[in-house]
N, C-alpha and C positions, 0 to 999 in steps of 0.2 A: 771592514765593511766592505760589501761591495758596490762596485761603483753604480753610480744611479743610469739610468742609459743614458741621458743626456752629457756625460760625460765622453762615453763610446762614442757617440754621435759626433760630439766636437772635435774629438782626435781622430775621427774619418776624415772631415773635409771641412770642419771650423761652421758647421751647421749649413753648408751649401754654399758658403761664404764667397767663393770665386763667381759662381753662376748667379747669386745674389746682386752682388755688383757690378757685373755685365749688364744684368737687367736694367739695374736702378740707372744706371750711368747711360745706357743704351751703346755701349764699348763692347767689342769682341774681347774673348776671355784671353787671345792671344797678347793685344795691346795693353791689357790689363797687367799681365804676367812683366812686359818690359817694363813696365811703369814703378811696379811694388820694388825693387830693390833700391832705387833711385828715392822713393818717397819721403825716408827720413830726413836726408838730406837738403829733398827739396823743401819742404816743409821749413827746416832750419833758416833756409835761404829766404824765406817771406817773413820771418820773423824780424820785429826793429830792435831784437837783441836786449842791451840794459834800457830799457825804456825810457824815454825822454821825460814823459810826463812829472810833472812837479806835484808837491804833494796835493792829495784831493783829486789828483788828476789820474794819477797811475791806474788806482781799480778801472776806471771808466777804458783806459786804454787798453788793458789787458783784457777786461770785458769785450772793449770791440774786436780784437784781433780773433779772438775764439768764438767769437759768434759770428762776424761775416768775412776778416781776413785772411782766414785759412782757405775759405771756398771747400773744393772738392780735396784740398791737401791733404785734410784730416781721415778722409777715408780711406785713401790708400796706404797712408803713414800706420793706420791703425791696423788694417788688414793685412799690409806686411808682417806686422808684430806680432800678432795672433795667429799669423800661418806658420810663420817661420819660430814661435815660442809656444807652438800647441803644448807640448811636455810639462811645461813651467805653468801655462794658464790651466791645463787639466787639475793639477794640483790646487790652485786657487777655487775653481768649479767644484772640487771636491772638499775643499775648506767651508764654501758656502753652502752646499748641503747640510754640513753639520749645524748651522745655524740660521739658515733661511725658515721663515716661518711666517704666517699670517701677513699682516700691509707690509711690503718689504720696499726699501728703497735704494737704488740703485744710482748712487750722487755722480754726476760728470761720465756716463755712462757709456760714452763712447758709439762704438758701432752695435753694443746691444749683447758681446756674447754672452755676459755675466748676467743680463736681466732674461735673456731668453731662455737659459738654463736654469733660473731661478722658476719662471714661469712654468716650466715644465714638473719642478718638485710638487707632490699632492698636498705638502703641509703649509705650501705658499698658498693664501686667497687671491691677492692681488701684487702685480710689480710695478712699482711707479719708477720709471727712470726721468732722471734730471739730467738736461743738457743744454748748455746754452746754444749750440750749434745747431740751427733748423735742418740743414742738411742730414747731419749726424740723426735726428729725431724721426725725418721724413725716412730715410733709410732702415732706421730700427722699426718702425710702424709697418715697411715693406716686410721687411724679414718675419716676422710675428705674423703678418698675414700669410705668409708662403707657407709657414710651420703651423698654421691653426691656431696660433697662441693670441691672436688680438681680443680675446675675450678677458685675457689676465695681464694683459700689460699696455699700460698707460705711459706716453712720452710726453713730458711737459719742459718747459723753460728753465723754470728755478721754483726754489721752495716756496715763494709766496702765493704759488696760484693756488685758489682758492679750492679747487676740487682734492686736494691732498688731505690727508687724515692730518689729526694733529699730533697722533704719536704713532711712532712706526714700530712694529717687535724685531723687525732686521735692518740694518742699514750697510750697505758696501758702498765704500769710497776707496776704488784703486786706482793709482799711477795720476792723482790728481791734486792731492793737499800741495806739493813743489809747485805747480802752477799758479797757487793763489797768492795774493798780496798779503793775505793775513789768515794763514791758515789755522793759528791758535783760535780766533775768532770761528772759524767754522767749526773746529771741536765742540765750542760752545755752544753753538746752532744744534750740531747733533744730539749732544747731552739734552737739549731743551725738548729734542722730539723722538728720543728713544725712550721705549718702555722702561722704566727705572728697575723694576726685579729681574722680570726676565729676559730682557731685551738683549741683544749682541750686536757687534758691529767688526766689521773688517776694514781694517785701513792698513796702506804701506805708504811709502813716501820715498823721495831722494833729491834731498836738496843738496844740491850737485849740478854745476853747470858742464861738467865733464872735463876730464883733463886736457882737452885740447879744444875747449869750449864747444862740445859737439850737442850739447841741450842749453841753448840760448833761453829757451823757454822756461828753463826752471830758476826759482827764486832761490839765494843761498846765503844772504846775509847772516851774519852773527846772531845778531840781535832778534830775528824772526824765528831762525830756528832756536834760539833759548828759549822764547817765549812760547812756543810750541810744545817742546816738551816740558815746560813747568805746566801748563795748562793740561796737558795730557794726563802727567802723574797727578794732578790734583784731583781731575774728574773721572778718570777711568783706571781699571785694573786689569791687566793682561792675563789671560785665561790658555792654560797649556794647549797645544795641537802639535799632532806629530809630522808635520811637514815640515822637510828644510826649505824653506822659502821665505821670502821677507812679508809678505803678507801676515799679520795677528789678527789673534781675536780679542775683541774688549768688552768687559760690561762696564756699567757705571759702578762708582764707589757707593 
């Protein structure tokens, strides 16, 4: 299958990511280039580590961190990852092009590279990007405007937004599940919102804090991961794809 033009555009310059980030933050590109290499360590330093919240408080503490605590740090960290890992992300965009259609949900869309690529696909009617962080949402809206995609891409805070359709034809949730306090429950929610027969979803995960604790924002409790995989196997059936990457295609059983 030939690449959709969006894949080639992403590989060239991340859909103009450096210039868009410079315009949005009102910082010159040279300063941005200096900050990008330290962005992951800087974000980890902001994180409270093994969150101190007690039962019932942990979810709110995590939510608060990603919604407001990260500031612009998440923009830098995600930009660095997308630019440094463009070949890997290009494969996820190729995979997305295989399943994206109709009403398309990008859950935890970050800086919007996948949402922007999906909006360029003719078989996609509308992209709904959901992300807790308001700065991320504002940046993605600016990127969509610069690329002439505002009419096909909406950015919202969460899945409770009344504007969202009840069912989605395709769902993408990449590099998000390991950040959630209850990823198994998120799988159940996706199953309720995905079209039961023709719907398809892309998921990946990394339930690991790193060999040297470099990912303090990931959850890795054994019971959490056990429940996640039990629900995954109960509700979803994996579909083969030819790319050697961690992302998987799933349909409902």
